[in-house]
C-alpha positions as CSV (number, residue, x, y, z in Angstrom):
1,M,33.6,6.6,-11.8
2,S,32.1,3.3,-12.6
3,L,28.6,2.7,-11.1
4,K,27.7,-0.8,-10.0
5,I,24.1,-1.8,-11.0
6,A,22.0,-4.5,-9.7
7,I,18.4,-5.6,-10.7
8,V,15.5,-7.1,-8.6
9,G,12.8,-8.6,-10.6
10,C,13.6,-10.9,-13.6
11,G,10.4,-10.7,-15.7
12,K,10.2,-9.8,-19.3
13,I,11.0,-6.1,-18.9
14,A,14.3,-6.9,-17.1
15,D,15.8,-8.2,-20.3
16,A,15.4,-4.7,-21.7
17,H,17.1,-3.2,-18.6
18,V,20.1,-5.5,-19.0
19,E,20.4,-4.6,-22.6
20,E,20.3,-0.9,-22.2
21,I,22.5,-0.8,-19.1
22,R,25.2,-2.6,-21.2
23,K,25.2,0.1,-23.8
24,I,26.5,2.6,-21.3
25,P,30.2,2.2,-20.8
26,S,30.5,3.9,-17.5
27,V,28.5,1.3,-15.5
28,Q,28.7,-2.3,-14.7
29,L,25.9,-4.8,-14.1
30,A,26.9,-7.0,-11.2
31,A,23.9,-9.1,-10.3
32,V,20.2,-10.0,-10.7
33,C,17.6,-11.1,-8.2
34,D,14.1,-12.7,-8.2
35,L,12.1,-14.4,-5.6
36,D,11.9,-17.4,-7.9
37,P,15.5,-18.6,-8.2
38,I,14.7,-20.2,-11.5
39,M,13.8,-16.9,-13.0
40,A,17.1,-15.3,-11.6
41,E,19.3,-18.0,-12.8
42,Q,17.9,-18.3,-16.2
43,L,18.1,-14.5,-16.8
44,A,21.7,-14.5,-15.4
45,S,22.6,-17.4,-17.6
46,R,20.9,-16.1,-20.9
47,L,22.5,-12.6,-20.7
48,A,25.7,-13.5,-18.9
49,V,25.1,-11.6,-15.7
50,P,27.9,-12.4,-13.2
51,R,25.8,-13.4,-10.1
52,W,22.1,-14.1,-9.3
53,Y,20.3,-14.1,-6.0
54,S,16.8,-15.1,-4.7
55,D,16.9,-12.7,-1.7
56,A,17.2,-8.9,-2.3
57,G,18.6,-8.2,1.0
58,K,21.3,-10.7,0.6
59,M,22.2,-9.2,-2.8
60,L,22.4,-5.8,-1.4
61,D,24.6,-6.9,1.5
62,A,26.9,-8.9,-0.9
63,E,27.2,-6.6,-3.9
64,K,26.7,-3.2,-2.4
65,P,25.4,-1.7,-5.7
66,D,25.3,2.1,-6.4
67,V,22.0,1.7,-8.2
68,L,19.2,-0.8,-7.9
69,H,16.8,-1.3,-10.8
70,I,13.3,-2.4,-9.4
71,T,11.4,-4.3,-12.2
72,T,9.0,-6.1,-9.9
73,P,5.2,-5.7,-9.9
74,P,4.3,-2.3,-8.3
75,Q,2.9,-3.9,-5.1
76,S,6.4,-4.5,-4.0
77,H,8.0,-1.1,-5.1
78,L,7.6,0.9,-1.7
79,A,9.2,-2.0,0.4
80,L,12.0,-2.5,-2.1
81,T,12.7,1.2,-2.4
82,R,12.9,1.6,1.2
83,Q,15.2,-1.4,1.4
84,A,17.4,0.0,-1.4
85,V,17.8,3.5,0.0
86,A,18.5,2.1,3.4
87,A,21.5,0.2,1.9
88,G,22.7,3.4,0.2
89,C,21.3,2.6,-3.4
90,H,19.9,5.1,-5.9
91,V,16.7,3.7,-7.4
92,Y,15.6,3.2,-11.0
93,L,11.9,2.2,-10.7
94,E,9.9,0.4,-13.4
95,K,6.3,1.8,-14.0
96,P,3.7,2.0,-12.6
97,V,5.2,3.6,-9.6
98,A,2.9,2.1,-7.0
99,P,-0.7,0.7,-6.6
100,R,-2.0,3.9,-4.9
101,H,-0.9,7.6,-4.9
102,C,-0.1,7.6,-1.2
103,D,2.5,4.8,-1.9
104,A,4.0,6.9,-4.7
105,E,4.3,9.8,-2.2
106,A,6.0,7.5,0.3
107,I,8.4,6.2,-2.4
108,I,9.5,9.8,-3.3
109,A,9.7,10.7,0.4
110,A,12.0,7.7,1.1
111,A,14.4,8.7,-1.7
112,V,14.5,12.4,-0.5
113,A,14.9,11.6,3.1
114,S,17.9,9.2,2.3
115,G,19.6,11.7,-0.1
116,R,19.4,9.1,-2.8
117,K,18.1,9.8,-6.3
118,L,15.2,8.1,-8.0
119,A,14.0,7.9,-11.6
120,V,10.9,6.1,-13.0
121,N,11.2,4.4,-16.5
122,Y,9.2,6.9,-18.5
123,W,11.5,6.2,-21.4
124,P,9.4,7.4,-24.4
125,N,9.9,11.0,-23.0
126,F,13.6,10.6,-23.8
127,D,13.0,9.0,-27.3
128,A,14.2,11.0,-30.4
129,P,10.6,12.2,-31.4
130,A,10.0,13.6,-27.8
131,I,13.3,15.4,-27.7
132,E,12.4,17.1,-31.1
133,L,9.1,18.1,-29.8
134,R,10.7,19.8,-26.8
135,R,13.0,21.6,-29.2
136,L,9.9,22.9,-31.1
137,L,8.3,24.1,-28.0
138,D,11.5,25.6,-26.4
139,T,12.2,27.5,-29.6
140,G,8.7,28.9,-29.9
141,V,7.9,27.2,-33.2
142,L,4.5,25.9,-31.7
143,G,3.8,28.8,-29.5
144,R,1.9,28.1,-26.2
145,P,0.3,24.7,-25.9
146,V,-3.5,24.9,-26.1
147,H,-4.5,21.3,-26.3
148,L,-2.8,18.0,-26.3
149,E,-3.9,14.5,-27.5
150,S,-2.0,11.4,-26.1
151,F,-2.9,8.1,-27.7
152,L,-1.7,4.5,-26.7
153,G,-2.8,1.4,-28.5
154,Y,-2.4,-2.1,-27.2
155,D,-2.8,-5.6,-28.6
156,L,-4.5,-7.8,-26.2
157,A,-4.0,-10.8,-28.5
158,G,-0.2,-10.6,-28.0
159,E,1.8,-12.6,-25.7
160,Y,1.4,-10.4,-22.6
161,G,-2.5,-9.8,-23.2
162,T,-3.1,-13.4,-23.7
163,A,-1.2,-14.3,-20.4
164,L,-3.2,-11.5,-18.7
165,K,-6.6,-12.9,-19.9
166,R,-5.9,-16.5,-19.0
167,D,-4.5,-16.0,-15.6
168,P,-7.1,-14.5,-13.1
169,Q,-4.5,-14.3,-10.5
170,H,-2.1,-12.2,-12.6
171,W,-0.7,-9.2,-10.6
172,V,-2.2,-6.7,-13.0
173,H,-5.8,-7.8,-12.0
174,R,-4.9,-6.9,-8.4
175,L,-4.0,-3.3,-9.3
176,P,-6.8,-0.7,-8.5
177,G,-6.7,0.3,-12.2
178,K,-6.2,-3.2,-13.5
179,L,-5.1,-3.2,-17.2
180,F,-5.1,0.6,-17.4
181,Q,-2.8,1.0,-14.4
182,N,-0.1,-1.0,-16.2
183,V,0.0,1.2,-19.4
184,L,-1.5,4.6,-18.3
185,D,1.8,6.2,-17.3
186,H,2.9,6.2,-20.9
187,V,-0.3,8.0,-21.8
188,L,-0.1,10.6,-19.1
189,N,3.5,11.3,-18.6
190,K,3.7,12.8,-22.1
191,I,1.2,15.4,-21.5
192,V,1.9,16.2,-17.8
193,P,5.0,18.5,-18.6
194,Y,2.7,20.7,-20.7
195,L,-0.2,21.2,-18.4
196,D,-0.2,24.5,-16.8
197,E,-1.4,23.7,-13.1
198,D,-1.8,21.1,-10.6
199,K,-5.5,21.4,-9.9
200,L,-7.1,19.9,-13.0
201,L,-10.5,18.8,-13.9
202,I,-10.5,15.2,-14.9
203,Q,-13.3,13.2,-16.5
204,A,-12.8,9.5,-17.4
205,M,-15.0,6.9,-19.1
206,A,-14.0,3.2,-19.6
207,Y,-15.7,0.3,-21.3
208,R,-15.3,-3.0,-23.0
209,G,-14.6,-2.4,-26.7
210,D,-16.0,-5.9,-27.6
211,A,-19.2,-5.2,-25.6
212,A,-22.4,-3.6,-26.8
213,G,-22.0,-0.6,-24.6
214,P,-20.4,0.7,-21.4
215,D,-19.6,-2.1,-18.9
216,T,-18.5,-1.4,-15.3
217,N,-18.8,-5.1,-14.1
218,P,-15.7,-5.3,-11.8
219,D,-15.3,-9.0,-12.7
220,R,-14.7,-8.1,-16.5
221,L,-11.7,-6.5,-17.9
222,L,-12.4,-3.0,-19.3
223,N,-10.1,-2.4,-22.2
224,E,-10.9,1.1,-23.7
225,L,-10.4,4.2,-21.8
226,R,-11.1,8.0,-22.6
227,V,-10.0,10.8,-20.4
228,M,-10.5,14.6,-20.7
229,V,-8.3,16.8,-18.7
230,R,-8.7,20.6,-18.4
231,G,-6.5,23.2,-16.8
232,S,-6.9,27.0,-16.8
233,H,-5.1,27.4,-20.2
234,T,-4.5,23.9,-21.5
235,S,-6.6,21.0,-22.1
236,A,-5.9,17.3,-23.1
237,Y,-7.4,14.2,-24.3
238,A,-5.8,10.9,-23.2
239,T,-6.8,7.7,-25.0
240,F,-6.0,4.0,-24.4
241,S,-7.4,1.5,-26.9
242,S,-7.2,-2.2,-27.2
243,H,-9.1,-2.4,-30.5
244,A,-8.0,0.5,-32.8
245,R,-5.6,-0.6,-35.6
246,P,-2.9,-0.2,-36.4
247,V,-1.7,-0.2,-32.7
248,G,-0.6,3.4,-32.3
249,H,1.5,5.5,-30.0
250,S,1.3,9.2,-30.6
251,L,1.0,12.7,-29.2
252,R,-0.5,15.7,-30.9
253,V,0.2,19.2,-29.6
254,Y,-2.0,22.1,-30.7
255,G,0.0,25.3,-30.2
256,T,-0.9,29.0,-30.7
257,K,1.4,29.1,-33.8
258,N,1.5,25.6,-35.1
259,T,0.6,22.0,-34.3
260,A,2.9,19.1,-34.0
261,H,2.0,15.4,-34.5
262,V,4.5,12.9,-32.9
263,D,4.3,9.3,-33.9
264,F,6.5,7.3,-31.5
265,N,6.2,4.0,-33.5
266,A,7.3,5.7,-36.9
267,R,9.7,8.0,-35.0
268,T,8.4,11.1,-36.9
269,V,7.4,14.5,-35.8
270,V,5.4,16.4,-38.4
271,L,4.3,20.1,-38.3
272,E,0.8,21.3,-39.3
273,R,1.6,25.0,-40.1
274,K,-0.5,28.1,-39.8
275,Q,-1.7,29.1,-43.3
276,T,0.3,32.1,-44.6
277,F,-0.6,31.9,-48.3
278,P,-3.7,33.1,-50.1
279,S,-6.6,30.6,-49.8
280,A,-6.0,28.6,-52.9
281,L,-2.2,28.4,-52.5
282,G,-2.8,27.7,-48.7
283,R,-4.7,24.6,-49.7
284,L,-2.1,23.6,-52.4
285,F,1.1,23.7,-50.4
286,P,0.5,21.8,-47.0
287,P,0.7,18.3,-48.6
288,F,4.2,19.1,-50.0
289,L,5.4,20.7,-46.8
290,T,4.2,17.6,-44.9
291,A,6.0,15.3,-47.4
292,K,9.1,17.3,-46.8
293,D,8.7,16.7,-43.1
294,Y,8.3,13.0,-43.6
295,L,11.3,12.9,-46.0
296,R,13.5,14.7,-43.5
297,Q,12.4,12.5,-40.7
298,G,12.9,9.3,-42.8
299,L,16.5,10.4,-43.6
300,T,17.1,11.1,-39.9
301,N,15.9,7.7,-39.1
302,V,18.1,6.1,-41.6
303,N,21.1,7.9,-40.0
304,S,20.0,6.7,-36.6
305,F,19.7,3.2,-37.8
306,S,23.1,3.2,-39.4
307,H,24.5,4.3,-36.0
308,S,22.6,1.7,-34.0
309,R,20.4,4.4,-32.4
310,F,17.0,3.1,-33.8
311,H,16.3,0.2,-31.5
312,Y,13.0,0.2,-29.6
313,F,14.4,1.1,-26.2
314,D,16.7,3.9,-27.3
315,G,14.7,6.3,-25.2
316,M,15.5,4.1,-22.2
317,R,19.2,4.3,-22.9
318,R,19.0,8.0,-23.0
319,L,17.0,8.2,-19.8
320,L,19.5,5.7,-18.1
321,N,22.4,7.7,-19.2
322,E,21.0,10.9,-17.8
323,F,20.1,9.4,-14.5
324,Y,23.6,7.8,-14.0
325,L,25.2,11.2,-14.9
326,S,22.9,12.9,-12.3
327,I,24.3,10.5,-9.8
328,E,27.9,11.0,-10.8
329,R,27.6,14.8,-10.9
330,D,25.1,15.1,-8.0
331,S,22.7,17.0,-10.2
332,P,18.8,16.9,-10.3
333,P,17.4,13.6,-11.7
334,P,16.2,13.8,-15.3
335,I,12.6,13.5,-14.2
336,A,11.2,15.9,-11.6
337,Y,9.6,14.2,-8.7
338,S,6.7,16.6,-9.1
339,E,6.0,15.2,-12.6
340,I,6.1,11.6,-11.2
341,L,3.7,12.5,-8.5
342,R,1.3,14.5,-10.9
343,V,1.1,11.4,-13.1
344,S,0.4,9.2,-10.1
345,A,-2.4,11.6,-8.7
346,M,-4.0,11.8,-12.1
347,M,-4.1,8.1,-12.4
348,E,-5.7,7.6,-9.0
349,T,-8.4,10.1,-9.8
350,I,-9.1,8.3,-13.2
351,F,-9.3,4.9,-11.4
352,Q,-11.7,6.5,-8.8
353,Q,-14.1,7.1,-11.7
354,V,-13.5,3.9,-13.6
355,Y,-13.3,1.4,-10.7
356,P,-15.2,3.2,-7.8
357,E,-15.7,0.0,-6.0
358,V,-11.9,-0.7,-5.8
359,L,-10.7,2.7,-4.6
360,V,-12.7,3.7,-1.6
């Protein structure tokens, strides 16, 4: 069975979708669409997509795709999801899911009611380091998670950040969580699977890293976020920083047996082990054990590189492959809807604390 794929939304992230779709032999990319016909035409021309459209309804009617990738700003996600599932499409949705939690709930409800499947592009959870972390947890190497620390850095001096700062009408500024809402999924979706309950205590603080102190002026872009999460048995810190260097992307899981540090940029998973040697030897051996972990990870990465599995969006390729297989086999989608909704609910709680004048 070959699934027919279409994409609506031809911004920068759509390029990554096209490239990763084409790495999966069992599917075919038929068309792309954007309200701006120039955007649709140039993407189709650059990446040799057979057809392009400027009207999503016309594309759905003409192409009848099995899966629609929605890579538009989140304000349009609910309407496009409803349109897609009504046309019989499964949906692969770019993050953030929706501006508000109620919209995210409506998106999931539309997919469930139609019998179509939906996935959100939480691709770091399917990258090689995340898979190794799950193995360590599933095999009991770490024990029970006690605390998690999720960190994501961002460079506002880059191409995207510069465009955001220069354009006051940019769609990110119209989100309830502004800059944070466009990136926080990738901070929270890494910790949600390991939190032990739905009712969590969440405390958030945001400020401008280039200001003298906390700044909640709604007309200024807050760019540093600190969140503390506490459940009955597991707690977590979630950090987003525009100023910490080097720009990092990591997750640390403190377990009852050992602790794991996952570096998504370096593609490494390193264990901090419980000391089992006498005190002097216990201080002597850890650097060598850590060095052994890094050597092993380095060799694994070399092997991945040699087999063309070391590219930036390799996790997206894995997630797409699992999603497409879930359609072909009529099995559960790779990301539980409950996880998607927990991330959305946590984000809304955070934004209520950070931007209380927006979410009322």
